[in-house]
C-alpha positions as CSV (number, residue, x, y, z in Angstrom):
1,M,93.9,95.1,100.2
2,T,92.8,92.8,98.4
3,Q,89.3,91.1,99.9
4,T,86.0,90.6,98.7
5,P,83.7,92.6,101.2
6,G,81.1,90.1,102.6
7,S,79.6,90.2,106.2
8,A,82.6,90.7,109.6
9,A,79.7,89.8,111.4
10,S,79.2,87.0,110.5
11,A,82.6,86.0,111.7
12,V,82.8,84.1,115.1
13,H,85.2,86.6,117.6
14,P,86.2,83.7,120.3
15,P,85.5,84.5,124.0
16,S,87.8,87.4,126.0
17,S,89.3,84.1,127.7
18,Q,89.7,82.2,124.4
19,L,91.5,85.2,122.8
20,R,93.6,85.6,126.1
21,R,95.0,82.0,125.6
22,V,95.5,82.7,121.9
23,V,97.6,85.5,122.4
24,G,99.4,83.6,125.3
25,A,100.8,81.0,123.1
26,S,101.0,83.2,119.9
27,L,103.7,84.9,122.1
28,V,104.9,82.2,124.3
29,G,106.3,80.0,120.8
30,T,107.3,83.3,118.6
31,T,109.1,84.2,122.4
32,I,111.2,80.9,122.2
33,E,112.0,80.3,118.5
34,W,113.3,83.4,118.3
35,Y,115.9,83.5,121.6
36,D,115.8,79.7,119.6
37,F,117.3,82.4,116.7
38,F,119.3,84.9,118.3
39,V,121.2,82.3,121.1
40,Y,122.9,81.4,117.2
41,A,123.3,84.9,116.5
42,S,124.7,86.4,119.2
43,A,127.1,82.9,119.6
44,A,128.0,83.8,115.9
45,G,129.7,87.2,117.1
46,L,131.6,85.5,120.7
47,V,132.2,81.9,119.8
48,F,131.8,80.2,117.1
49,G,134.9,81.5,114.9
50,K,137.1,79.6,117.3
51,Q,135.0,76.8,117.4
52,F,134.0,75.9,114.4
53,F,136.2,77.7,111.7
54,P,139.9,78.1,113.7
55,G,141.9,77.1,110.9
56,L,141.0,81.4,109.2
57,D,142.3,84.6,110.5
58,G,139.7,86.8,113.2
59,T,138.7,88.3,110.5
60,A,137.5,85.9,108.3
61,A,136.6,83.5,111.1
62,L,134.3,86.2,112.3
63,L,132.5,86.2,108.3
64,A,131.6,82.8,107.9
65,S,130.4,82.9,111.5
66,F,127.8,85.4,110.2
67,A,127.5,83.6,106.3
68,T,126.3,80.6,108.3
69,I,123.5,83.5,109.7
70,G,122.7,83.8,106.9
71,V,122.6,80.5,105.3
72,S,119.4,79.9,107.4
73,F,117.8,82.9,105.4
74,I,118.1,80.0,102.8
75,A,116.0,77.7,104.1
76,R,113.5,80.3,105.4
77,P,111.1,80.6,102.0
78,I,111.2,77.2,101.9
79,G,109.6,76.4,105.5
80,G,107.0,79.7,104.5
81,V,106.0,77.7,101.6
82,V,105.5,74.0,103.0
83,S,104.3,75.7,106.8
84,G,101.8,78.2,104.4
85,H,100.5,75.2,102.4
86,L,99.8,72.9,105.3
87,G,98.0,75.8,107.0
88,D,96.0,77.0,104.8
89,R,95.4,73.3,104.2
90,F,94.9,71.3,106.7
91,G,95.1,74.2,110.0
92,R,98.0,77.1,112.1
93,K,97.6,75.1,115.0
94,P,99.4,71.5,113.8
95,V,101.8,73.6,111.7
96,L,102.9,75.9,114.9
97,V,103.5,72.8,117.0
98,G,105.8,71.4,114.3
99,T,107.7,74.8,113.7
100,L,108.0,75.2,117.3
101,L,109.6,71.3,118.2
102,L,111.5,71.5,114.8
103,M,113.7,74.8,116.1
104,G,113.9,74.1,119.5
105,L,115.0,69.5,118.8
106,S,118.0,72.4,116.4
107,T,119.0,74.1,119.2
108,V,119.8,72.1,120.7
109,G,121.2,70.2,118.7
110,V,123.2,72.9,117.8
111,G,124.9,73.0,122.0
112,L,125.5,69.2,121.8
113,L,127.4,69.3,118.8
114,P,131.4,69.0,118.9
115,S,133.9,71.2,117.4
116,Y,136.5,71.7,114.9
117,A,138.9,70.2,116.9
118,S,136.7,67.3,117.7
119,I,135.4,65.9,114.5
120,G,137.3,68.3,112.0
121,V,135.3,69.9,109.1
122,A,132.5,67.9,110.3
123,A,131.8,70.3,112.3
124,P,131.1,73.0,110.7
125,I,129.2,71.6,107.5
126,L,127.0,70.2,110.6
127,L,126.5,73.0,112.0
128,V,125.2,74.7,108.8
129,A,122.7,71.6,108.4
130,L,121.4,72.7,112.0
131,R,121.2,75.7,110.8
132,M,118.8,75.0,108.0
133,L,116.7,73.6,109.9
134,Q,116.2,76.2,112.5
135,G,115.9,78.1,108.7
136,L,112.4,75.5,107.6
137,S,111.1,77.1,111.2
138,A,111.7,80.2,111.2
139,G,110.2,80.8,107.4
140,G,107.2,78.4,109.3
141,E,106.4,79.9,112.5
142,W,106.0,83.7,112.3
143,G,103.2,83.7,110.0
144,G,101.1,80.8,111.7
145,A,101.5,82.9,114.8
146,A,100.7,86.2,113.2
147,M,97.2,84.7,112.2
148,M,96.2,82.9,114.9
149,S,96.5,86.6,116.7
150,V,94.9,88.3,113.8
151,E,92.6,85.7,112.9
152,H,90.8,85.8,117.0
153,A,91.1,89.6,117.2
154,P,87.9,91.6,117.8
155,P,87.3,94.2,114.6
156,G,89.0,96.8,115.4
157,R,91.5,96.0,117.1
158,R,93.9,93.5,114.9
159,G,97.2,95.6,114.8
160,Y,96.8,95.9,118.9
161,Y,96.4,91.5,119.1
162,G,99.0,91.3,116.4
163,A,101.5,92.7,118.0
164,Y,101.6,89.6,120.2
165,P,103.7,88.0,118.5
166,Q,105.9,90.8,117.2
167,I,107.3,91.6,120.4
168,G,108.2,87.9,120.7
169,V,111.3,89.1,118.2
170,P,112.6,91.0,121.5
171,I,111.2,89.1,124.1
172,G,113.8,87.0,122.6
173,L,116.5,88.7,122.1
174,L,116.6,90.0,124.5
175,L,116.4,86.2,126.7
176,A,119.3,85.0,124.8
177,N,121.3,88.2,125.6
178,L,120.3,87.6,129.5
179,V,121.1,84.0,129.5
180,F,124.8,84.6,127.9
181,F,125.0,88.0,130.3
182,A,124.1,85.4,132.9
183,V,126.6,83.3,131.2
184,S,129.6,84.6,130.8
185,A,129.9,86.4,134.3
186,T,130.0,83.5,136.0
187,T,132.7,81.5,133.9
188,T,136.3,82.7,132.9
189,P,136.4,83.5,128.9
190,E,138.5,80.1,128.5
191,Q,135.8,78.2,130.6
192,F,132.9,80.0,128.5
193,Q,134.7,79.5,125.4
194,A,135.3,75.8,126.0
195,W,131.8,75.0,127.7
196,G,129.6,78.0,128.6
197,W,128.6,78.8,124.9
198,R,126.5,75.5,125.1
199,I,124.4,76.2,127.8
200,P,121.7,78.8,126.6
201,F,121.5,76.2,123.8
202,L,120.7,73.6,126.1
203,L,118.8,75.7,127.7
204,S,116.3,75.4,125.0
205,I,114.5,71.9,125.4
206,V,113.1,73.8,128.7
207,L,111.4,76.0,126.8
208,I,110.1,73.4,124.3
209,V,108.7,71.6,126.4
210,V,106.5,75.0,127.9
211,G,105.5,76.1,124.5
212,F,104.6,72.2,123.5
213,W,101.9,72.9,126.4
214,V,100.9,76.3,125.7
215,R,100.1,75.0,122.1
216,A,98.9,72.2,121.8
217,R,96.0,74.1,124.9
218,V,95.0,76.5,122.3
219,S,91.8,76.3,119.4
220,E,92.3,76.5,115.7
221,S,91.5,79.7,114.1
222,P,88.2,80.8,114.0
223,V,88.8,82.0,110.2
224,F,90.6,78.3,109.5
225,E,87.1,77.0,110.3
226,E,84.6,79.0,108.6
227,L,87.1,77.6,105.3
228,R,86.6,74.5,106.0
229,E,83.3,74.3,106.4
230,R,82.4,75.9,103.8
231,R,85.5,73.8,102.1
232,E,87.5,76.8,100.9
233,R,90.1,75.8,101.3
234,R,93.1,76.0,98.0
235,S,94.7,72.9,96.6
236,A,97.4,75.0,95.5
237,P,97.2,77.6,98.0
238,L,100.7,79.7,97.3
239,A,100.2,79.1,93.1
240,E,96.7,80.8,93.7
241,V,98.9,84.2,95.0
242,L,101.5,84.3,92.3
243,R,98.8,84.1,90.0
244,K,96.7,86.7,92.0
245,N,98.7,88.7,94.4
246,R,102.2,89.4,92.4
247,R,101.3,92.8,93.9
248,E,101.2,92.6,97.3
249,L,103.4,90.5,97.7
250,L,106.5,92.4,95.9
251,V,104.6,95.1,98.6
252,A,104.4,93.2,101.2
253,I,108.7,92.0,100.9
254,G,109.9,95.0,100.6
255,L,108.2,96.5,104.1
256,F,109.8,94.1,105.3
257,V,113.1,94.7,104.4
258,A,114.6,98.0,105.9
259,N,113.2,96.7,109.3
260,N,114.7,92.9,109.1
261,M,117.8,94.9,107.9
262,I,118.1,96.9,110.8
263,G,117.2,94.6,113.5
264,Y,119.7,91.8,112.9
265,I,122.4,95.1,112.9
266,L,121.1,95.4,116.4
267,I,120.8,91.8,117.3
268,A,124.4,89.6,115.6
269,F,126.2,92.8,114.4
270,I,126.2,95.4,117.6
271,T,127.9,93.4,120.0
272,S,130.9,92.0,117.6
273,Y,131.5,95.6,116.5
274,G,131.3,96.9,119.4
275,T,133.8,93.7,121.0
276,R,136.6,93.5,118.1
277,Q,136.4,97.8,117.0
278,L,135.1,99.4,119.9
279,G,137.2,97.5,122.1
280,L,134.4,97.3,124.8
281,S,133.5,94.2,126.5
282,S,130.9,91.0,125.5
283,T,128.9,92.0,128.8
284,T,128.6,95.6,128.4
285,M,126.7,94.9,124.8
286,L,125.3,92.8,125.7
287,V,123.8,95.0,128.3
288,V,123.9,97.1,125.2
289,G,121.6,95.3,123.3
290,M,119.0,94.3,125.9
291,V,117.8,98.1,125.9
292,G,117.9,97.8,122.7
293,A,115.4,94.2,122.8
294,V,113.0,96.1,125.3
295,A,113.0,99.6,124.1
296,W,111.9,97.1,120.7
297,G,109.2,95.8,122.5
298,V,107.7,98.5,123.5
299,F,106.9,100.5,120.8
300,T,106.4,97.6,118.7
301,L,103.9,96.4,121.0
302,M,102.3,100.2,121.1
303,A,102.5,100.2,116.7
304,G,100.3,97.3,117.3
305,R,97.6,99.7,118.8
306,W,98.1,102.6,117.0
307,S,98.3,101.5,113.3
308,D,94.4,100.3,114.8
309,T,93.8,104.6,115.6
310,W,96.2,106.3,113.3
311,G,95.9,103.2,110.6
312,R,98.6,101.0,109.0
313,K,99.9,103.1,106.3
314,R,100.3,106.3,108.4
315,T,102.4,103.9,111.1
316,Y,104.8,102.7,108.8
317,L,105.6,106.0,107.1
318,I,106.3,107.6,110.7
319,G,108.6,104.4,111.4
320,I,110.8,104.9,108.1
321,V,111.7,107.7,107.5
322,A,112.4,107.6,111.8
323,L,114.8,105.0,111.0
324,A,116.2,106.8,107.6
325,A,117.0,109.8,109.7
326,W,118.4,108.1,112.3
327,C,120.7,105.4,110.6
328,F,123.9,107.7,110.3
329,P,123.3,108.9,114.1
330,F,123.8,106.1,115.3
331,F,127.1,104.7,114.3
332,L,128.0,108.1,115.3
333,L,126.5,108.1,118.6
334,F,127.7,104.2,119.2
335,D,131.5,105.0,117.8
336,T,132.3,107.9,121.2
337,R,132.6,104.6,123.4
338,S,129.8,105.9,125.8
339,V,127.6,103.8,127.2
340,G,124.8,106.5,127.4
341,L,125.3,107.3,124.0
342,M,125.4,104.0,122.9
343,I,122.5,102.7,125.1
344,V,119.9,106.4,123.3
345,A,121.3,105.1,119.9
346,V,119.3,101.6,120.3
347,V,116.5,102.8,121.8
348,V,115.5,105.8,119.0
349,L,116.2,102.6,116.7
350,A,114.0,100.2,118.2
351,F,111.5,103.4,117.9
352,G,112.4,103.0,114.8
353,L,112.3,99.1,114.5
354,G,108.9,99.2,116.7
355,L,106.7,101.5,114.3
356,T,107.6,99.3,111.4
357,Y,106.9,96.2,112.8
358,G,104.4,96.5,115.4
359,Q,101.8,96.3,112.5
360,Q,103.5,93.9,110.6
361,A,101.0,90.7,112.0
362,A,97.5,93.2,110.4
363,T,98.8,94.1,107.7
364,Y,99.9,91.2,105.7
365,A,96.8,89.5,107.0
366,E,95.0,92.2,105.8
367,M,96.8,92.6,102.4
368,F,95.7,88.5,101.8
369,P,92.6,86.6,101.8
370,A,92.0,84.0,103.4
371,P,92.2,81.5,101.9
372,V,95.7,82.0,100.8
373,R,97.0,83.8,104.0
374,Y,99.2,81.8,105.7
375,S,101.1,81.2,101.8
376,G,100.8,84.9,101.2
377,V,102.4,85.5,104.7
378,S,104.9,83.4,105.0
379,F,106.1,83.5,101.6
380,A,106.8,87.5,101.8
381,Y,107.8,87.2,105.5
382,A,110.4,84.6,104.6
383,F,111.9,87.1,101.2
384,G,111.5,90.5,102.7
385,A,113.9,88.4,105.6
386,I,116.6,87.3,102.6
387,L,116.2,91.2,100.6
388,G,117.1,92.4,104.3
389,G,118.5,90.5,107.2
390,G,120.3,87.0,106.0
391,F,123.1,88.7,104.9
392,A,123.1,91.6,106.8
393,P,126.1,91.3,109.9
394,L,128.0,89.6,107.0
395,L,127.2,92.7,104.5
396,A,128.4,94.6,107.8
397,T,131.4,93.3,109.1
398,W,132.9,93.6,105.1
399,L,131.8,96.8,104.4
400,I,134.0,98.4,108.0
401,A,137.2,95.4,106.5
402,V,136.6,97.5,102.9
403,T,136.1,101.5,104.3
404,G,137.6,101.1,107.5
405,T,134.7,103.4,108.4
406,S,130.8,102.2,110.7
407,L,129.2,105.1,108.0
408,S,129.8,102.4,105.4
409,V,126.8,100.5,106.9
410,S,125.2,103.8,108.0
411,A,124.4,104.3,104.1
412,Y,123.6,100.2,104.0
413,M,120.8,101.3,106.8
414,F,120.1,103.5,104.6
415,L,119.4,102.5,101.0
416,M,117.2,99.6,102.7
417,C,114.7,102.2,104.3
418,L,114.1,103.9,100.8
419,V,113.3,100.0,99.2
420,T,111.4,100.2,102.6
421,L,110.1,103.8,101.4
422,A,109.2,102.8,98.2
423,A,106.7,99.7,99.6
424,V,105.1,101.6,102.3
425,L,104.1,104.9,99.2
426,A,102.5,102.2,97.7
427,L,100.2,99.9,100.0
428,R,97.0,100.1,99.6
429,E,95.7,100.6,103.1
430,G,91.3,99.3,103.0
431,T,88.9,101.7,104.4
432,P,87.6,100.5,107.3
433,A,85.2,98.8,106.7
434,E,87.2,97.0,103.4
435,R,89.3,95.7,106.5
436,E,86.5,93.7,108.5
437,A,85.8,91.7,106.1
438,F,88.9,90.3,105.9
439,V,87.1,87.4,107.9
440,T,85.2,86.2,105.2
441,A,87.3,87.6,102.4
442,S,87.6,84.6,99.4
């Protein structure tokens, strides 16, 4: 770990009521952010091909839709750099409010966007532009939410409290699938394609109001307040990370690759795979996805707690080995078309996803010194997402089209697991005393 030993006891930890408020705000904010993000991913697999790429055949239109998901990942590092710089210079809280508003307004914009039939080629262009704005927001959101939870947490419990913004991802996925399930169940296929798909996007305006109110009430990170008092903020935090913490940056990027790639198989790919390749209904696939989201959330929270006891590295190692071992059985079970076996497949997959995700906030925070932490964490998260999940649905669809077998996607998943395994083995986990010194590290 890259900490300078100091006096952890000198840090001022907030009272339990304030800690609960901060953790709740981080959870609500990330849930809203990822609800917006996953609503888009679900719509890309179900309707965007017909709405925005009608001139292409079925597979080509789906590939184009999934490509727009990947475009947002290109914007993520930019969002991470900008948000990280602002968060390290001016505070975590104002940046988090800004990213929430940007994500919400972009999502509502997609819900209001005319189709290709109405405005021609401007429709997919505007769709990509709005998706880029979502990517800018996502690039800065996670790092800030994670830092707020971890930097407010008491000694010895950063893994547990840091897991709360993490479970915003599966909860957001669950909400997105629930809303799509409700809309698809109450509309005809024609109505869903014509206007029903817009409802989940427009509902985001309600979530924006709730999230803004919750986040506006929390206090600034005590770590940032201490840095401000000591005047230890950096004028170019990312440049310092790239100069002094390159090894930590590479390891942090590698830690996220497999989790993000396989997560997007669960998030965005299996719905279209089940409906197009296996001939199952979209409602069936949404239910399977919701079960996976619930299991992912449970195991993520458990992993955060376990990492405080077992250590971050051991928890990661168990998780990545589980993911690697399940890559091929996952699709073998899926291809049976048995809903029961498909649920088994996603629940076991969720175990590995949870154990490679729950402790990520605490692990990342402990890898970078406090004055440059937001920048280092956001940059690593964004680039890990690009290398992992950015184009995973697109590549998975292409692999099946070329090879004719889902086992090619399993091989792709396994390869990403090897990358993350190497990062886990390279992770330097500090002693408990070094981990507690992170509050005042400079």
